Each structure stands twice: as C-alpha cells, then as structure tokens.
N, C-alpha and C positions, 0 to 999 in steps of 0.2 A: 427392650424398652417398652413399658407398659405405663400409658397415661391415662389417669382419672382426674377429671375436673369437675368434684362435687357440688352443684350449686343448691340452691331452695326450689329450683323447679325441675332440674334435670341433671342427671350425673352423663357427663359426655367422657367417651374413652377413644383412644387412639392404640392401634396394636400392629405395627408394618403398615401396611396400604389398608387394613380395615379401620374403620369406625362406628360407632353407634352411641346413642343415647338410651337411659332410662329415667323416668319420670322419678321424682327425689319424693314418691308418695310410699307408704308403708302401714301394715296394721299388725300384730300379732296373731298369730293362727295356731289352732289346738292341732289341727290334723296334717298340713302339710305346709310347707314352704322352705325358704333358705333357714338354717340354723345359725344363732349368734348367741354367743355368751349363753347356752343352754335352751334359748326360746325359738320359736319358729316364727318367722315373718313372711308375710305376703308381701311383694315388691312390685313396684310400677305400674304396668295396666292392671295386671290382675288386682292389686290393693285398691285400685280405683273403682272397681266395681262393688267392693264391699263395703257395708257399713261401718263406722268406725275407723275409716283410713285417714291419714291427713299428711301434708307435707311437713317437711322438718321445719322448725319454726325459729331456732335460736343459733348462734355459732355454738354455744355450747353442745346442742345437739347434734350439729352437722358435724363437730369433731367426734363425739359419742359414737355416732351411726355411720363415720366412714368406712371402717372394714365391713360393714354389712354391705355398702353400695360398690365398694372395690371387689368382693365375692360375687356379685350380682353381674357386675360388668366383665369380670376375669371369666365367668360361665358363659356370657354372648360372645366372648372374644374367644375361647375354647383354651384356654391355658391354665396351668398350675403352679407357675413359678416364672421368674424372669430376674435378670441380673438386676434390673433397677426399676423401681417403680417409682413416678411422678405424680404427685398431687397438687393441688391449691389450696388457699386458704384467703377469704380478704384481706386487701392490702394493711389497713388499719390494725387488724387483728394481729397479721403477719408480723409488720413493724414492731408491734408492741412486744409480741412473744419473742422476738429475735434480739430487742434490746434486754427482755428479762433474762435470756439465756447466757447473754454476755456479761451479766452482771452475778452470775454464777447462780441463779435461781431456776427451779426446774420450770419448765414452759410447756405450754400446751404443744409445740411444735415436736419435743423431745418425746413427750407421750403419744402423740400421733405417729412418729415414727415406730416406736414398740410395739404399737398395736396393729401396725401395718406390715411390720416384717414377716410375721407368722401370725397367719390369721386360721383359725380353727373353724370347723364346720363339717357341712356333708364330706367335702372334700378339701384338704388343709391346701392354704397357698401360702407358698414362700416367697420371700423376694430378697435378695441379696444387700440392696441397699435401697431408702425410701429418702426422697427428695422433697421437699415441700417449697414451692414458690409462690409468691404472692400473685393473686386473681388481681385483672387490671393491667399488671406489666407484661403478661404474655402476650396480650395481642398487639402490644406497641413493637415486642420482639418480632413476632410474626409480619407485621407491616414493614418494619424496615428490612428485614431480610430478602422481603419481595421487592423492595423501593429502597436501595443503598443510597440512593444518590439524593435524599430526603436531607433537607437541612433545617435548621432552626427549632424551633420548640415546636413540641406537637400536646393538643390537649386530647388525651383520651377519656371519652368516657363509656363504661363498661355496665350495660344495662341488664341487670339479672330481673329473678323474678321478685324476690326481696330487697336486692340491695342494688345502689347505683354507686358505683365507685369511679372518681375522676381522678388523673393523675397528670400534672403538668410536665412534661418529659423534655430535656434539652439534649438535642441531637449532639452538640458541640462538645457538652462537658461527659454525655453518655451516663447520667443521673436523673433521677426525678428531682423537680424543683419543689411540687407541692404535690399533696395527695389526699383524698378523703375517702370516708366510705360512708355512705347513707344508708339507712336501715328503714325498712318501712316505706321506702321511696321508689321501690322498683316496678314491674309490671303489674305485681297485684296490686298496688296503690290504683293503678289505672282502671283494672279489673272491677275491684269494689267501688272505689268512689267515684270513677268516672264511666264505666260501661252500666254496671246493674241499674244504675236510674234509669238509663237510656232503653233498656231491654223490660222493664217491668211491666209494660203495657202487654209485651207476648206472653207473659206466664200471670196474668190476671190476679196479680197481688202476692204469688206464691214467692216463698223466700228463696234462696239460691247459697249454697256453699260456698266458699274461696273455690274449693276445687272446681265445682261444678261451673262456676263462672270464668276459670281459667280454661277450662275444657271447651265452652261453648267459644271464648276469644279463639282460641286455637284453631279449632274446626271452622269457625266463621259461621255457625248455626245452632239455633236452639230445636232441641227435640222436645216436642210437646206432643205426646199421646203419638199417633200416627203422622203427624205433621211435623214436617221440618221446615224452619223459620229462617231464612237468610236474615242474618245481623249484620252484614260487613258495611252496611252505611252508619250504623250505629258506632262500629268499631272504629270506623275513619274518624267520626268526630270526636270521640274519646280521645284516639291517640292524638290528633291535633291539639287538643287542649293540654293534654299531657307533656307533650313534647315541650310546649310553650314555657309551662311550669318548670321543668327539669332543666332547660337552658338556664331560665332566670335563677334556679336554685344553685347550678353550677357557677355561674358567672358571678352571683352575688357573694357566694363565699369565697371565692378567689379576690373578688375586690375587699372582703373584710378582714383577708389575711393580708393585706399591704400588695394586691395584686398589680401592680406596676409593669410587670412582664408579660409581654405578649406572646403571641401563637401564632404560626404561619399555617397549622394544618388541625383539624379536628377530624378525630377518628373515632367512630362508633362501633361498637362490636358486643356480643354479650346477645343471649337471645331477646332481646328486647329492640334490639336496634334494628328488625326487621319493620317495626312500624314505623322508621323514619324514612322510609322511601319517599322522596319526592316531596317532602314537608318542610325542607330546609333550606333557606337562600341566604347567598353569604355574597358579599363583596371584598376582595382581596384577601379571603382566607379560604383556603381548600378542604372542603367537606367531603369526606369518606366515610361510608358506610363500608365495612369490610364484607367479603363474599363468605356464604356460611358462617357469618358472625358468633355462632353458638359454639364453634371450634376455636377460635382464634385464641383464645388464653391457651387449651390445650396445644396446639401446634407450637405457638411460641414457647412453652414449656419444654418441649421437646428439641425444639432447635436448641435451645439455652443448654438444655444439658448435653446435646451432642457437641456444642462449643466447647464446653467445660471437660469432657471426656477427651477432646482432641488437642488439649491444653492451650486452648485461647480463654481468656480471661476477659 
C-alpha cells in the first residue's frame, strides 16, 4: 500500500514505516530529469534551483501532473509497483467529481485512476488499484483513530499552501455536515500578502518570487549575498494576522450557511498548521494541532484503506 498526498506545496508519501516529502515544484528540462509524457522534468529541490521553475497552480494542473509526482515519490520510496496506490484531491473538487461519476459522466477521478494505474517513464510503475480520497477528511480519520473516545462535532481545518479546506464532522453520525475548499487562502496568501511587506526592508526594494518567499518562510531566514538574516519575528507577526483572518473566514462561512450546529473540537492539520502553535486561545472548545500535521491526510487515507480491506465500512 503506497500513499501519495499531492498538494500545491509538497507531495507527501507513505510506504510501510517510511515517509517523505517532495516539493511540488517542477520545470521542463532538456538534458536530464524524470520522463513524463515524453518530456523531461526536474522536480522538487533540484527544480527550485533553476530559473523557470514553478509550483503547481491549479487543481487541473495538479490532476495532470499527479503521475509525475507519484513517479518521483515512488523513486524515493524505492518501489516500482504495489497492490494499492492511494491519493487525495481537495474535498470540494472530489465531492463534485464523485457526484458527476454517479450521474454516469466521465470524471476527473476516473481519469486520474486510469493515468496512475500504469505510469510510463524511465522505470514503468504499476499499481493494481488506485483509490482517490478527499483531502481534509484524512486528518479527521487519523485523529479519531488515535482518539476513539472523542464525541460531538469536529471542525477540521486543513491548511495547505494554496488551499484551506474546512470540514464540520459529526462523530455521532459518522459523516461530514458541511465543508468547503478556499483557494488562494493557504500559506501562500500569508507569505505573499503578509510576510513579504514585512521583509522588504531586508532586500532593499528587490522583488521575490512566491517560490523564494515560501522558501524563506520555511527556513526562517533570508540569504542576501553572504549575509543570512533571521526573519522569524516577521514570520510570527504575519502568522498571527493570518490566523485571525483565517478563523474569521471559516466561522463566517459556517454562519452564512445556517451555522447553528456547534462543535466541541477544532482540529488543525496540513503543513500550515505549524504556524498556529500557541496562537489560539479558546474556552469550552478543545483546540488540537496535530503532530506532523503535513502527513495527517496521508495517514488517514491509509487507515481508511486498511479498514476497507478488512471489511469495515
């Protein structure tokens, strides 16, 4: 069982006890790299060092490039085939495509399954079955697996690079009561609109690409010539403002949709959840930032697949 959770910042993978992540950054290359659809690509950190590199930008591009990143992750994991490959898509998109498939219309999910069953490249990859799960729900599954006594409703917030996915989940009913994906509201929004204005003084008016801003945020420093500037104070300030805006966005959307249903637990995961440590105070509601939050969806996907394989629906 091989799990690849591709997001707009990183592709996270699980294989047995091993796990890892690859930046969702790529560029076409003439001389070397992974072969996909006849073209060569540099991926991850190697692509980041090259001009012309970029992150995945749209959900359509994410679906299109999934086989390339599965190939890269499989290379990191050292596999060429597996009985089951599990991948994820943003909740809203997944839900709409499932509904489309039920109406007998071709869906992106079936197209993705077909493209991932056999992947051509320098080394062909084969998977016996491809399962597509909704991102946002995986983290809830992982949390409930480790905390089976939790009851009531859970408001889960999955903070990615480009997206924020919230789901209101009923432990009693075992289903999602409400959910939505916000695009262009993830960590990228904080980096470009929150952090960049705060660090302009360190770069003397120069511009930085979103890739460069994100890298500076991840490392906590700016490299300016031979100097390395600590920008953790600016990151903390930008993160605090971002968290407040994000919580207002989520709670406001819930209220707009007739949000009279309460929740007992707020669960944060996704790579951006690390920004929330120590920044949220609450009375009467339990606030949880999951450990290794960037892998929460992937772990939940695997748990769900194992339950289904054991006959537990």
